[in-house]
Kinemage of the C-alpha trace (Angstrom):
@kinemage 1
@onewidth
@group {chain A} dominant
@subgroup {mainchain}
@vectorlist {calphas} color= white
{ca unk a 1} P 0.000 0.000 0.000
{ca unk a 2} L 1.352 3.389 -0.947
{ca unk a 3} L 0.426 6.809 0.306
{ca unk a 4} L 0.823 8.292 -3.178
{ca unk a 5} L -2.292 9.734 -4.678
{ca unk a 6} L -3.742 7.903 -7.639
{ca unk a 7} L -2.263 8.845 -10.970
{ca unk a 8} L -2.255 7.599 -14.512
{ca unk a 9} L -5.895 6.449 -14.642
{ca unk a 10} L -6.666 5.263 -18.124
{ca unk a 11} L -9.836 4.883 -20.116
{ca unk a 12} L -10.511 1.289 -21.181
{ca unk a 13} L -12.029 0.223 -24.451
{ca unk a 14} L -15.796 0.765 -24.130
{ca unk a 15} L -16.733 -2.660 -25.464
{ca unk a 16} L -14.284 -4.369 -23.153
{ca unk a 17} L -15.631 -2.360 -20.215
{ca unk a 18} L -19.205 -3.461 -20.961
{ca unk a 19} L -18.079 -7.101 -21.103
{ca unk a 20} L -16.251 -6.736 -17.792
{ca unk a 21} L -19.324 -5.243 -16.137
{ca unk a 22} L -21.616 -7.998 -17.432
{ca unk a 23} L -19.158 -10.732 -16.480
{ca unk a 24} L -18.783 -9.395 -12.951
{ca unk a 25} L -22.537 -9.028 -12.613
{ca unk a 26} L -23.154 -12.644 -13.597
{ca unk a 27} L -20.455 -13.993 -11.321
{ca unk a 28} L -21.466 -11.837 -8.383
{ca unk a 29} L -24.989 -13.249 -8.498
{ca unk a 30} L -23.484 -16.690 -7.987
{ca unk a 31} L -21.281 -15.488 -5.156
{ca unk a 32} L -24.111 -13.951 -3.155
{ca unk a 33} L -25.553 -16.451 -0.708
{ca unk a 34} L -27.782 -16.496 2.331
{ca unk a 35} L -29.914 -19.129 4.033
{ca unk a 36} L -33.045 -17.044 3.506
{ca unk a 37} L -33.175 -17.318 -0.293
{ca unk a 38} L -32.085 -15.862 -3.615
{ca unk a 39} L -31.035 -12.263 -4.117
{ca unk a 40} L -29.875 -10.196 -7.055
{ca unk a 41} L -26.339 -8.815 -7.079
{ca unk a 42} L -24.980 -6.662 -9.896
{ca unk a 43} L -21.409 -5.343 -9.866
{ca unk a 44} L -20.169 -2.397 -11.905
{ca unk a 45} L -16.463 -1.685 -12.242
{ca unk a 46} L -14.299 0.901 -13.958
{ca unk a 47} L -10.676 1.885 -14.388
{ca unk a 48} L -11.311 5.355 -12.961
{ca unk a 49} L -13.841 7.053 -10.725
{ca unk a 50} L -15.670 9.312 -13.210
{ca unk a 51} L -16.613 6.421 -15.501
{ca unk a 52} L -18.123 4.258 -12.748
{ca unk a 53} L -21.737 3.568 -13.735
{ca unk a 54} L -23.122 4.439 -10.290
{ca unk a 55} L -22.097 7.081 -7.788
{ca unk a 56} L -23.279 7.726 -4.233
{ca unk a 57} L -26.775 9.139 -3.897
{ca unk a 58} L -28.361 11.366 -1.280
{ca unk a 59} L -31.265 8.881 -1.222
{ca unk a 60} L -29.265 6.632 1.100
{ca unk a 61} L -30.862 6.677 4.546
{ca unk a 62} L -27.441 6.450 6.219
{ca unk a 63} L -25.884 9.364 4.292
{ca unk a 64} L -23.910 11.447 6.766
{ca unk a 65} L -24.453 9.068 9.689
{ca unk a 66} L -21.491 7.913 11.770
{ca unk a 67} L -21.965 4.226 12.468
{ca unk a 68} L -20.941 2.328 15.578
{ca unk a 69} L -17.733 0.325 15.157
{ca unk a 70} L -18.418 -3.055 16.773
{ca unk a 71} L -15.242 -4.932 15.850
{ca unk a 72} L -12.042 -4.597 13.856
{ca unk a 73} L -10.438 -1.366 12.842
{ca unk a 74} L -8.199 0.438 10.408
{ca unk a 75} L -4.917 -0.004 8.578
{ca unk a 76} L -2.053 1.661 10.515
{ca unk a 77} L -1.652 4.339 7.826
{ca unk a 78} L -5.349 5.264 8.084
{ca unk a 79} L -5.263 7.636 11.048
{ca unk a 80} L -7.508 10.493 9.885
{ca unk a 81} L -11.061 10.209 11.303
{ca unk a 82} L -12.380 11.581 8.006
{ca unk a 83} L -11.022 8.450 6.287
{ca unk a 84} L -12.537 6.075 8.838
{ca unk a 85} L -16.227 5.754 9.793
{ca unk a 86} L -17.056 9.141 8.272
{ca unk a 87} L -15.761 7.979 4.884
{ca unk a 88} L -18.385 5.219 4.695
{ca unk a 89} L -21.255 7.692 4.372
{ca unk a 90} L -19.835 11.022 3.177
{ca unk a 91} L -20.817 10.531 -0.473
{ca unk a 92} L -17.354 11.521 -1.659
{ca unk a 93} L -15.763 8.182 -2.662
{ca unk a 94} L -11.944 8.545 -2.677
{ca unk a 95} L -10.536 11.405 -0.618
{ca unk a 96} L -7.442 13.447 -1.461
{ca unk a 97} L -5.378 11.264 0.883
{ca unk a 98} L -6.096 8.124 -1.138
{ca unk a 99} L -6.858 6.282 2.120
{ca unk a 100} L -10.661 6.471 2.368
{ca unk a 101} L -12.091 3.546 4.295
{ca unk a 102} L -8.849 1.534 4.349
{ca unk a 103} L -9.510 -1.426 6.640
{ca unk a 104} L -7.103 -3.340 8.829
{ca unk a 105} L -5.129 -6.215 7.278
{ca unk a 106} L -4.684 -9.732 8.704
{ca unk a 107} L -7.970 -10.109 10.623
{ca unk a 108} L -7.609 -13.909 10.604
{ca unk a 109} L -9.555 -16.579 8.735
{ca unk a 110} L -13.295 -16.000 8.938
{ca unk a 111} L -13.000 -12.766 10.892
{ca unk a 112} L -14.240 -9.471 9.472
{ca unk a 113} L -11.756 -6.628 9.266
{ca unk a 114} L -14.453 -4.207 10.368
{ca unk a 115} L -18.020 -4.476 11.701
{ca unk a 116} L -20.172 -1.338 11.690
{ca unk a 117} L -23.797 -0.838 12.704
{ca unk a 118} L -26.248 1.896 11.732
{ca unk a 119} L -29.316 2.683 13.842
{ca unk a 120} L -31.908 4.266 11.581
{ca unk a 121} L -33.977 7.271 12.604
{ca unk a 122} L -37.233 5.511 11.663
{ca unk a 123} L -38.209 2.107 10.228
{ca unk a 124} L -37.412 1.836 6.531
{ca unk a 125} L -38.338 -0.609 3.781
{ca unk a 126} L -34.965 -1.286 2.163
{ca unk a 127} L -34.748 -1.750 -1.605
{ca unk a 128} L -30.981 -2.004 -2.124
{ca unk a 129} L -27.637 -2.168 -0.426
{ca unk a 130} L -24.776 -0.576 -2.356
{ca unk a 131} L -21.118 -0.950 -1.428
{ca unk a 132} L -18.363 1.015 -3.179
{ca unk a 133} L -14.675 0.096 -3.065
{ca unk a 134} L -11.542 1.140 -4.914
{ca unk a 135} L -7.828 1.733 -5.021
{ca unk a 136} L -5.164 1.101 -7.656
{ca unk a 137} L -4.964 -1.972 -9.910
{ca unk a 138} L -4.747 -4.306 -6.921
{ca unk a 139} L -6.716 -6.466 -4.527
{ca unk a 140} L -7.810 -3.554 -2.364
{ca unk a 141} L -10.252 -2.497 -5.094
{ca unk a 142} L -12.524 -5.512 -4.417
{ca unk a 143} L -14.978 -5.931 -1.565
{ca unk a 144} L -16.548 -8.753 0.423
{ca unk a 145} L -19.199 -8.192 3.049
{ca unk a 146} L -22.216 -9.523 4.866
{ca unk a 147} L -25.220 -7.423 5.786
{ca unk a 148} L -27.810 -8.116 8.477
{ca unk a 149} L -31.062 -6.341 9.276
{ca unk a 150} L -33.106 -5.833 12.428
{ca unk a 151} L -36.729 -4.726 12.557
{ca unk a 152} L -36.947 -4.432 16.343
{ca unk a 153} L -34.181 -2.077 17.392
{ca unk a 154} L -31.407 -4.657 17.253
{ca unk a 155} L -33.028 -7.239 19.533
{ca unk a 156} L -32.977 -9.871 16.783
{ca unk a 157} L -31.267 -9.958 13.396
{ca unk a 158} L -31.893 -11.486 9.982
{ca unk a 159} L -29.634 -14.137 8.522
{ca unk a 160} L -26.520 -12.513 7.023
{ca unk a 161} L -26.432 -11.999 3.268
{ca unk a 162} L -22.950 -12.606 1.828
{ca unk a 163} L -21.666 -10.655 -1.162
{ca unk a 164} L -18.259 -11.083 -2.810
{ca unk a 165} L -17.708 -8.530 -5.547
{ca unk a 166} L -15.558 -10.797 -7.729
{ca unk a 167} L -15.054 -14.565 -7.929
{ca unk a 168} L -12.105 -16.112 -6.137
{ca unk a 169} L -9.116 -16.266 -8.466
{ca unk a 170} L -10.025 -13.047 -10.274
{ca unk a 171} L -6.887 -11.028 -11.000
{ca unk a 172} L -6.418 -7.269 -10.818
{ca unk a 173} L -2.836 -6.023 -11.044
{ca unk a 174} L -0.517 -4.192 -13.420
{ca unk a 175} L -0.326 -7.283 -15.638
{ca unk a 176} L -4.142 -7.587 -15.679
{ca unk a 177} L -5.395 -4.034 -15.033
{ca unk a 178} L -9.138 -4.603 -14.735
{ca unk a 179} L -10.487 -2.113 -12.225
{ca unk a 180} L -9.822 0.706 -9.796
{ca unk a 181} L -13.421 1.159 -8.689
{ca unk a 182} L -16.275 -1.259 -8.030
{ca unk a 183} L -19.812 -0.978 -6.722
{ca unk a 184} L -22.133 -3.870 -5.931
{ca unk a 185} L -25.908 -3.517 -5.822
{ca unk a 186} L -27.767 -6.043 -3.672
{ca unk a 187} L -31.529 -6.272 -4.159
{ca unk a 188} L -34.465 -8.666 -4.051
{ca unk a 189} L -36.597 -9.645 -7.070
{ca unk a 190} L -39.678 -8.398 -5.194
{ca unk a 191} L -38.275 -4.879 -4.970
{ca unk a 192} L -38.081 -5.000 -1.170
{ca unk a 193} L -34.920 -6.474 0.264
{ca unk a 194} L -36.141 -6.123 3.865
{ca unk a 195} L -39.195 -4.379 5.340
{ca unk a 196} L -39.458 -2.269 8.477
{ca unk a 197} L -35.707 -2.064 9.049
{ca unk a 198} L -34.551 -0.242 12.179
{ca unk a 199} L -30.876 -1.252 12.192
{ca unk a 200} L -28.325 -2.384 9.600
{ca unk a 201} L -25.048 -4.153 10.362
{ca unk a 202} L -22.188 -4.586 7.883
{ca unk a 203} L -19.304 -7.023 8.361
{ca unk a 204} L -16.484 -6.048 5.984
{ca unk a 205} L -13.842 -8.620 5.093
{ca unk a 206} L -10.346 -8.853 3.640
{ca unk a 207} L -10.353 -9.531 -0.084
{ca unk a 208} L -7.010 -10.669 -1.464
{ca unk a 209} L -3.337 -11.480 -1.175
{ca unk a 210} L -0.676 -8.942 -2.120
{ca unk a 211} L -0.687 -9.923 -5.812
{ca unk a 212} L -4.176 -8.709 -6.683
{ca unk a 213} L -5.894 -12.102 -6.575
{ca unk a 214} L -9.410 -12.229 -5.149
{ca unk a 215} L -9.697 -14.740 -2.309
{ca unk a 216} L -12.616 -15.350 0.008
{ca unk a 217} L -12.007 -14.681 3.730
{ca unk a 218} L -12.070 -18.336 4.782
{ca unk a 219} L -9.305 -20.935 4.857
{ca unk a 220} L -11.391 -23.920 3.811
{ca unk a 221} L -15.127 -24.071 3.200
{ca unk a 222} L -16.893 -20.725 3.119
{ca unk a 223} L -19.919 -21.216 5.410
{ca unk a 224} L -21.972 -18.709 3.420
{ca unk a 225} L -21.440 -20.327 0.010
{ca unk a 226} L -20.617 -23.898 1.037
{ca unk a 227} L -17.579 -23.768 -1.270
{ca unk a 228} L -13.839 -24.050 -0.634
{ca unk a 229} L -12.269 -21.708 -3.173
{ca unk a 230} L -8.934 -23.532 -2.930
{ca unk a 231} L -7.066 -20.486 -1.670
{ca unk a 232} L -5.924 -19.475 1.811
{ca unk a 233} L -7.973 -16.859 3.627
{ca unk a 234} L -7.664 -13.348 2.228
{ca unk a 235} L -5.544 -11.092 4.415
{ca unk a 236} L -5.241 -7.839 2.456
{ca unk a 237} L -8.188 -5.548 3.101
{ca unk a 238} L -10.033 -3.149 0.806
{ca unk a 239} L -10.751 0.542 0.817
{ca unk a 240} L -14.499 0.807 1.423
{ca unk a 241} L -15.426 4.116 -0.155
{ca unk a 242} L -19.144 4.199 0.598
{ca unk a 243} L -21.936 2.155 2.186
{ca unk a 244} L -25.500 2.906 1.109
{ca unk a 245} L -28.928 1.769 2.276
{ca unk a 246} L -31.438 2.672 -0.428
{ca unk a 247} L -35.121 2.803 0.593
{ca unk a 248} L -38.066 1.550 -1.414
{ca unk a 249} L -39.391 4.611 -3.288
{ca unk a 250} L -42.492 6.245 -1.868
{ca unk a 251} L -45.671 5.684 -3.951
{ca unk a 252} L -45.752 9.388 -4.812
{ca unk a 253} L -42.216 9.185 -6.178
{ca unk a 254} L -43.179 6.213 -8.329
{ca unk a 255} L -46.216 8.079 -9.658
{ca unk a 256} L -44.101 11.081 -10.625
{ca unk a 257} L -41.570 8.794 -12.294
{ca unk a 258} L -44.328 6.997 -14.181
{ca unk a 259} L -45.819 10.288 -15.380
{ca unk a 260} L -42.409 11.451 -16.543
{ca unk a 261} L -41.876 8.246 -18.488
{ca unk a 262} L -45.318 8.526 -20.077
{ca unk a 263} L -44.546 12.105 -21.044
{ca unk a 264} L -41.278 11.072 -22.625
{ca unk a 265} L -43.099 8.353 -24.555
{ca unk a 266} L -45.637 10.866 -25.882
{ca unk a 267} L -42.866 13.221 -26.974
{ca unk a 268} L -41.094 10.401 -28.788
{ca unk a 269} L -44.315 9.400 -30.549
{ca unk a 270} L -44.925 12.991 -31.690
{ca unk a 271} L -41.385 13.183 -33.067
{ca unk a 272} L -41.644 9.854 -34.883
């Protein structure tokens, strides 16, 4: 890990970028697992920040909140509070220091590098969870996490949902420069991932070795996927640039959106 600010970002071929996004999306769906059932996971990646397909939104119900750190911590070079818990919800992605959300390395097999909880101001029906990560062409650009929900103030919790942004064995380094930014979008086919949520808890894991290879955080069988990826446990941790909890849109918002789409359709018909 270097303190140097990012430099030399390059634009990839647009067709290749689309293929990379679709490939990652398909693989991420397979990597997401939870006892409760099937979920949708789509991953977008890019070789620089401006070209990332999604950026943080003010719709997130945890925007600007400082979560409670329950376990783990930060890489020794990450000493600025603005690059720690505040970085998860500031909407800014990478800071000028290049250290936003840099988690602690070597948490041990099966242990998260960081566990953070958010207590919502009011119950929320959650539509999506979005997690942003990034760095250079290396393993710190990936992310692996579980998310749990409570609908009773943290008294009980849902089964954890496991998301690994890229399949184990995926390579991202100077020889295979695939991404510097990634965002995963976790949702449910019904449109509501979890209803009446009062608390959200993220467990954030190490993602790789020092050569840019994606590994899962378990040495042996991953209890969330039931698969041994054949690699040791990841020990190099990512930079988590943003965590987002996206609510189900209010009916009024959907009506406005529908009217806008109908209006656009009418305009297109008149122009045809």
